[in-house]
DRENBA-685046 format. One record per residue (C-alpha): x, y, z; residue in one letter; residue number from 1. Coordinates in nm, 2 decimals, decimal comma, padded with zeros to 4 digits, m for minus. Each point is the difference from the previous one (the first is absolute). Last residue first. Layout:
<rs>
<r><xx>X</xx><yy>Y</yy><zz>Z</zz><residuo>a</residuo><num>NUM</num></r>
...
</rs>
This chain:
<rs>
<r><xx>10,96</xx><yy>08,53</yy><zz>06,75</zz><residuo>x</residuo><num>64</num></r>
<r><xx>m00,15</xx><yy>00,35</yy><zz>00,04</zz><residuo>x</residuo><num>63</num></r>
<r><xx>m00,02</xx><yy>00,13</yy><zz>00,35</zz><residuo>x</residuo><num>62</num></r>
<r><xx>m00,34</xx><yy>m00,02</yy><zz>00,18</zz><residuo>x</residuo><num>61</num></r>
<r><xx>m00,14</xx><yy>00,34</yy><zz>00,04</zz><residuo>x</residuo><num>60</num></r>
<r><xx>00,08</xx><yy>00,21</yy><zz>00,31</zz><residuo>x</residuo><num>59</num></r>
<r><xx>m00,20</xx><yy>00,04</yy><zz>00,32</zz><residuo>x</residuo><num>58</num></r>
<r><xx>00,08</xx><yy>00,32</yy><zz>00,19</zz><residuo>x</residuo><num>57</num></r>
<r><xx>00,03</xx><yy>m00,05</yy><zz>00,37</zz><residuo>x</residuo><num>56</num></r>
<r><xx>m00,21</xx><yy>00,12</yy><zz>00,29</zz><residuo>x</residuo><num>55</num></r>
<r><xx>00,09</xx><yy>m00,11</yy><zz>00,35</zz><residuo>x</residuo><num>54</num></r>
<r><xx>m00,17</xx><yy>m00,13</yy><zz>00,31</zz><residuo>x</residuo><num>53</num></r>
<r><xx>00,13</xx><yy>m00,10</yy><zz>00,35</zz><residuo>x</residuo><num>52</num></r>
<r><xx>m00,17</xx><yy>m00,25</yy><zz>00,22</zz><residuo>x</residuo><num>51</num></r>
<r><xx>m00,06</xx><yy>00,05</yy><zz>00,37</zz><residuo>x</residuo><num>50</num></r>
<r><xx>m00,35</xx><yy>00,15</yy><zz>m00,06</zz><residuo>x</residuo><num>49</num></r>
<r><xx>m00,07</xx><yy>00,34</yy><zz>00,13</zz><residuo>x</residuo><num>48</num></r>
<r><xx>m00,30</xx><yy>00,08</yy><zz>m00,22</zz><residuo>x</residuo><num>47</num></r>
<r><xx>00,17</xx><yy>00,32</yy><zz>m00,13</zz><residuo>x</residuo><num>46</num></r>
<r><xx>00,24</xx><yy>m00,21</yy><zz>m00,20</zz><residuo>x</residuo><num>45</num></r>
<r><xx>m00,29</xx><yy>m00,17</yy><zz>m00,19</zz><residuo>x</residuo><num>44</num></r>
<r><xx>m00,14</xx><yy>00,34</yy><zz>m00,09</zz><residuo>x</residuo><num>43</num></r>
<r><xx>00,35</xx><yy>00,13</yy><zz>m00,10</zz><residuo>x</residuo><num>42</num></r>
<r><xx>00,04</xx><yy>m00,29</yy><zz>m00,24</zz><residuo>x</residuo><num>41</num></r>
<r><xx>m00,34</xx><yy>00,07</yy><zz>m00,15</zz><residuo>x</residuo><num>40</num></r>
<r><xx>00,10</xx><yy>00,36</yy><zz>m00,07</zz><residuo>x</residuo><num>39</num></r>
<r><xx>00,33</xx><yy>m00,12</yy><zz>m00,14</zz><residuo>x</residuo><num>38</num></r>
<r><xx>m00,17</xx><yy>m00,23</yy><zz>m00,24</zz><residuo>x</residuo><num>37</num></r>
<r><xx>m00,23</xx><yy>00,27</yy><zz>m00,12</zz><residuo>x</residuo><num>36</num></r>
<r><xx>00,28</xx><yy>00,25</yy><zz>m00,04</zz><residuo>x</residuo><num>35</num></r>
<r><xx>00,20</xx><yy>m00,25</yy><zz>m00,20</zz><residuo>x</residuo><num>34</num></r>
<r><xx>m00,27</xx><yy>m00,03</yy><zz>m00,27</zz><residuo>x</residuo><num>33</num></r>
<r><xx>m00,12</xx><yy>m00,31</yy><zz>m00,19</zz><residuo>x</residuo><num>32</num></r>
<r><xx>m00,01</xx><yy>m00,21</yy><zz>00,32</zz><residuo>x</residuo><num>31</num></r>
<r><xx>00,06</xx><yy>m00,36</yy><zz>00,09</zz><residuo>x</residuo><num>30</num></r>
<r><xx>m00,08</xx><yy>m00,15</yy><zz>00,34</zz><residuo>x</residuo><num>29</num></r>
<r><xx>00,15</xx><yy>m00,22</yy><zz>00,28</zz><residuo>x</residuo><num>28</num></r>
<r><xx>00,34</xx><yy>m00,12</yy><zz>m00,13</zz><residuo>x</residuo><num>27</num></r>
<r><xx>00,16</xx><yy>m00,19</yy><zz>00,28</zz><residuo>x</residuo><num>26</num></r>
<r><xx>00,36</xx><yy>00,08</yy><zz>00,12</zz><residuo>x</residuo><num>25</num></r>
<r><xx>00,16</xx><yy>m00,23</yy><zz>00,26</zz><residuo>x</residuo><num>24</num></r>
<r><xx>00,23</xx><yy>00,18</yy><zz>00,24</zz><residuo>x</residuo><num>23</num></r>
<r><xx>m00,07</xx><yy>m00,24</yy><zz>00,29</zz><residuo>x</residuo><num>22</num></r>
<r><xx>m00,23</xx><yy>00,23</yy><zz>00,19</zz><residuo>x</residuo><num>21</num></r>
<r><xx>m00,21</xx><yy>00,05</yy><zz>m00,31</zz><residuo>x</residuo><num>20</num></r>
<r><xx>00,04</xx><yy>00,25</yy><zz>m00,29</zz><residuo>x</residuo><num>19</num></r>
<r><xx>m00,33</xx><yy>00,09</yy><zz>m00,18</zz><residuo>x</residuo><num>18</num></r>
<r><xx>00,03</xx><yy>00,11</yy><zz>m00,36</zz><residuo>x</residuo><num>17</num></r>
<r><xx>m00,20</xx><yy>00,26</yy><zz>m00,19</zz><residuo>x</residuo><num>16</num></r>
<r><xx>00,08</xx><yy>m00,03</yy><zz>m00,38</zz><residuo>x</residuo><num>15</num></r>
<r><xx>00,00</xx><yy>00,28</yy><zz>m00,24</zz><residuo>x</residuo><num>14</num></r>
<r><xx>m00,05</xx><yy>m00,05</yy><zz>m00,37</zz><residuo>x</residuo><num>13</num></r>
<r><xx>00,21</xx><yy>00,06</yy><zz>m00,31</zz><residuo>x</residuo><num>12</num></r>
<r><xx>m00,12</xx><yy>m00,06</yy><zz>m00,35</zz><residuo>x</residuo><num>11</num></r>
<r><xx>m00,34</xx><yy>00,17</yy><zz>00,05</zz><residuo>x</residuo><num>10</num></r>
<r><xx>m00,35</xx><yy>m00,12</yy><zz>m00,11</zz><residuo>x</residuo><num>9</num></r>
<r><xx>m00,03</xx><yy>m00,31</yy><zz>00,21</zz><residuo>x</residuo><num>8</num></r>
<r><xx>m00,25</xx><yy>00,17</yy><zz>00,23</zz><residuo>x</residuo><num>7</num></r>
<r><xx>00,10</xx><yy>m00,23</yy><zz>00,29</zz><residuo>x</residuo><num>6</num></r>
<r><xx>m00,10</xx><yy>00,23</yy><zz>00,28</zz><residuo>x</residuo><num>5</num></r>
<r><xx>m00,29</xx><yy>00,25</yy><zz>00,00</zz><residuo>x</residuo><num>4</num></r>
<r><xx>00,07</xx><yy>00,36</yy><zz>00,11</zz><residuo>x</residuo><num>3</num></r>
<r><xx>00,04</xx><yy>00,08</yy><zz>00,37</zz><residuo>x</residuo><num>2</num></r>
<r><xx>m00,23</xx><yy>00,21</yy><zz>00,21</zz><residuo>x</residuo><num>1</num></r>
</rs>
């Protein structure tokens, strides 16, 4: 079971991306914990879809 997404309490979050056949990356979900994001990624990969998935840390917006 994964913890709730979008808690907004941590400075860095983990994003689950889907990569399509053309190499386009689309953010699917945001997680507070990397382990949760990777668990969902493995679940999608186990379904046998053609797309690839990756988890990447989201960083804060740089100061102007």
